[in-house]
Phi, psi and omega in degrees: 000122181260129181229133174227142178256119178245122182264134172251195183294338184251338183181202185241145177239124180289129180226002178126128184278338181299324180294325176297319180294320178295325179296332181268358181249117183293334182296325185253035183295320181296318178298322179296318180296320178296317180296320179298316180298318180295316180295320180297321178294322180291332183257020183305313184268354182277176174123199189248194179300125185289151173280135186252132175232160177217154180208147177285140176296158180066012174291149185291153175298137183094000179296135180293133179248312184197158172265096186294324181302316180288316183294328181270358179070036182258161177281157179297131181086352182291325180295321179292319182293330183259012174060054183297142178223148173252124187236124173253153171290141180087189184269347185274125179252101185278334183238159177217163177256134176295124184296342181265305186263346184059029169286154179274121184236158173288134179272337181199166174294137181249133177250112184301319182294326178287322183283318189236351181065232181270000181290132180220128004282159179265103186241128179246113178283147175208171181233147171252119186251129176240152179243160169055070359277163180296129182205136176218156184234135175276138180211161177227149176241118177264125178266111183273143185281144168241160184277077183252010177226136176264152176299143180228134175272153182292340180218161180281340185214142173244146181240126175237138175245117185234129179289146181289349179265005178297133183279148177302151183096352179293136180259138178233103179296141180242161177290137184270159177271166180235134178233123184285344179289172183232168177064221182291342179278354180279179182297135184241323186204167177235145174227158180236147179298151185298131178198158184276355190253331189226155162222167186241143176247146176256118183250155178253131174275170181296333179272008177093349180282153185251137178228155183265152172228130179270130183245129178280120179264323186227138182300148181266152177226110185295325180293331178278317181210098185286344185212140176235146176234118181239156179248120177262129183242132175254130184241137172263180185259017181288174179228106358286157182288148173256156184217160174223146184233159174213144180267132179253119176261120182248118176262124181272117180277138190275157166248160186277084180243015178224137177265151177298146178229129179283154178291329177227148175278336181222126176248143176228140178202174178219157186208139176290149183290339179265016177299142182290155178295139180090359179297139179285124180266309181196159175241123177258156183219131175237147184240135177238128184285348179287170180239168178067211181301330180287342178260001179273122186255135173240145186251149177204154176279136188248137178054063179287124183282332190225137176295340179265031178309124186277004184239155175219154181236140178283126187296337184259312187272341183079013179283130177256121183237163180279122178250358181208142179298138180272148176233107184301324182293332181272309179226129179267338179208161180226142176243117186240132174261134184242136180243134174247124183237134178269182185290344179265359177099354177283147185220160173225159186226156172211171182240149179229127177250120182246123176262133182265127175268135189288119171216138184269087181196133178219140177238157178297158182226137178249131179240117181276121181270315178213149182209128176250110186282335180238127181235148182283149176281166174072008177242132182274156171051055175272131177284120182268314184209153173232125183216166178232156179234154180203165178215132184285347179288184180231164179072214182293331179293346181270344181282135183231158174229152179239149179204160173225173180294142183288337185272011179259145180280046180229157178230144172258121180245122178291145180240205181293145179050235186258025180264148179228152173240137176256116184236160178281143179263076184098178181284142179260151178243112183298325182292336176279316178205125186263349184212144179228133172257117186246131176249120177261120182256129178242122181233146173266174182257018181284181180230120350291157183290138175247143182217162175222154182231146181230125183255132174228155177242125181246127176252145179263115180283151188277145170238140184287081182243012178228129176277153176301144180236126177286149177292336176220146176282332179225131177247143174239116180247143180238132179223134180281140182297166183064027179291160175283146178300152181065026178283133176285116185255349179164174183223134170257149185224131176229142179238152179236128184287349178286185184231163177064219180296333179293342181254357179280120188257135175243130183259148178207160176266127178274156179304139182288155177290328177270110183294343181271355180281119180282069186299324184296336179261359182262305186224160171220164182228141174283120186295338184269321186240000176076015178284131179261139182231140172276121186283334181217170179290129182268147181239115182299323182292337179264327185211113183271330183197154173205161183247142180232131174262123182250130177255145176233123182232142176273178184252022178284179178228110000283156181286139176249149185215166175208171181218159178223157181258129179246120177256120182256119179257125178270120181273137183287138175245149182281076184247008178236122176282154176303145179240125183276120177272324179213137356285151181292143178237078187254013177087356178271198181300136184294151178283130183245128177263132180265131180232124178290144180294342179277003183294142179272172176297136182090006178295132180281112180279305178196180178225126177277122181250124181220155177229161177226130183290348180279187180224173178064214181293340176293342181255000177287120184254143174230149185244145184211135176274110183278318188209141179216151178298315176237097179303140178094348180276324181236157177218155179241128177287130190294331190257336182240355175077011180286131178260119183231159174286141182267346180204177176292144178275153181224167180293339180282346179288144180297156182288316185251139179227141178242124182243131176251113184253130178259130176250121186230138176271179185255022181283179179228106000283156182288144174249153187214165173217158181232155179219142181254128178248140174248126181242131181242124178273126181233162180271018182146151185287353174278345180297134181297158181294127180266139177293149180295137182302317184290332177291315179299317179297321179295322180292322179295319179292323184290333183227079182296341180300324179296318180297315180297322181294320178297317179298318181296316179297321178296320180295314180298319180297317179298317180297318180295321180296316179298319180296318180297318179295319179296319179298316180297318180296318180297316180297321178295320180295316180298315180296322180292323180291322179295327181283326184259349182075011180233213183286205185283116180228160181281127179287155180278347181288171182271133177279127186297123182289340183278355182272304181230128179220114178253116183273170178293343180277357176083030178243143176287162175287177183293348177291335178231078180243144177240138178245119180245123180238114180246120176254099186293333186278337187264344181082010178242155181228151180227129180238124180233142171216152180265139180294141181294148177273118182288122182293145177251099184279136177241148181293122181225184182295147183294326181294318180293320180296319179297323181291316181294319180295323178296319178296319181297315180296322180296320182290324185259001174085019176276147179248000000 
């Protein structure tokens, strides 16, 4: 059971005592730091009531925030000894500790609007972390707002159009200003420059923002003041307050309270009778004090006495022109009344007296009775115009003829008396030609012939008789996988030969042919311009291609439509690294391949098997031997991953080999994976499994007690062996002395061979055997030895004893 006590602002939490012990042991300092980090991460959100600090935004870096030593109740120097740290979530470190005093200081200038936006209050949580023992404190830093932003309007000028008949009390909402500050420093009110007509109200929206409304106090009079310019001011609540302004231009719209007035009540002029048609006789002018449509004046001839009135007036300019040849003999003067009418129906009048100067000349005249400037397509024999022709002369000079160009699809048909009708010669196609300029020529039969021409423009109005047509029946779009959402992947385009609303094309996605295709989550289309967007990131491994049917419909009545097929191909990106299937690398004991030492060059050791989730060249894998214990002994085939011996093996080659194989794809950039192989050289596959050298060495290093025990047992065994040999030698000497009555002599008897036998290989007989059993994995050792068998010497012949003793001495090196 591991227990550590971590103290927060309110108390202690048991977390395991072993970590405390590690904290006090310098040998295990790294393990202690890792454990502290893990515990701190688990307790990030735990703890007590946080300590609260505050600071004004835009304060300079290094500004004093708090005395942490005092606030945390620590002794002087304790924070330094325990490695105090200030930790914020994320990468931004807003506070720092003074390296000398460990006071809490600002690490950088803080902008409240950047950190929290419109959120108020702006609170940043952080932790103070202490070590040895592990202890942390929850704290918060509140960034208080200062009035560092002024209100700003979205535009420099606003335009309002208000009719002069608007009644007082009318409200006109205005665009509001924006202030990035919060609280009392945010926008508080609006004011308007002093004027007799308006005042401004400050209104509150549901989200707390304030907007202005302009209120009409006094009725407007355009004739008195056609335009007003006011200044709207937005004020915040700072000290001192900041403000922003915008200019409001108010255009007063007129009502029709003035009638047109001519500059003169009576105009007089004269004209020769042979003046050409269309000659300007005089220009009259009327003025209207109103504005807009009410101030627009149109002119007309009033109380025309004769249908053959020879004059005409331009409705806009007031120009009076000759529209018929004058005949002095018939009329010597003309009295014409002219009316000027404004857009509201009020009118003014004046008189014009025209004196005709005698000249003997008359030309034909064309009078248009009706005219249709726009005619529908696809309909035959449409009447375009009805007009009449005349000539003031008499006899043959009075006879006239009319004509138009032969290459136009129109016909002139004579009607009763001098009237003509202009009709279409068959159905017209607007898409072939949308406009025709027609010249009607009127000539008399006099000598010399006189003629006049009349030009009209006829437009062919559209009928929805053409469906939208795609530029291609099939589109192929390519998008690389792992794209960002809302990526524009292509555009389809359809055009409609019609005009106006009949030519406005709307795009849409038609239901897919595959009901299982989640088209709504894959792509979308802009209905106005046909741009296609990928709604989410595409994965080539999940979806290589799909088809989308796009429809295009016009807005005519009835609507016509067409469709095109869009094939979207997802291009593979090298986003999958090779994955090694064999040998497995699961973090357990490494896989070891056994290779007989008798293997020849090219012997197949193993085969590295890997796959890549990509396709094409991104999935082409190549294998490479990065590192080997003995370079040149093994090789890896680049294309199939086979690991083979590069040469014959020899007894000098190491037993264990470690091979690092790199598997790399052919993408750009290439991705790779590596696998480690362990190869063990054996003298045949019947040889028992040998422990890995580095594992045995690690075990020896991990348990030195086993090494010491082996050394001790070897020393004891050597000492015991020497004692046994000495004991045997002494007994032999005594027996030899007793037989000869002197010192130590070799007995003549035979030394029993079953007691001591020293072979040429340097091993004792079974009478002196030691059994040593070392279990490296358990940390225990066992030492066993068999007690020596005490020889039982019997009296035998001296020669035999001498021979046996000689053999024993020779084997053990006695002289």
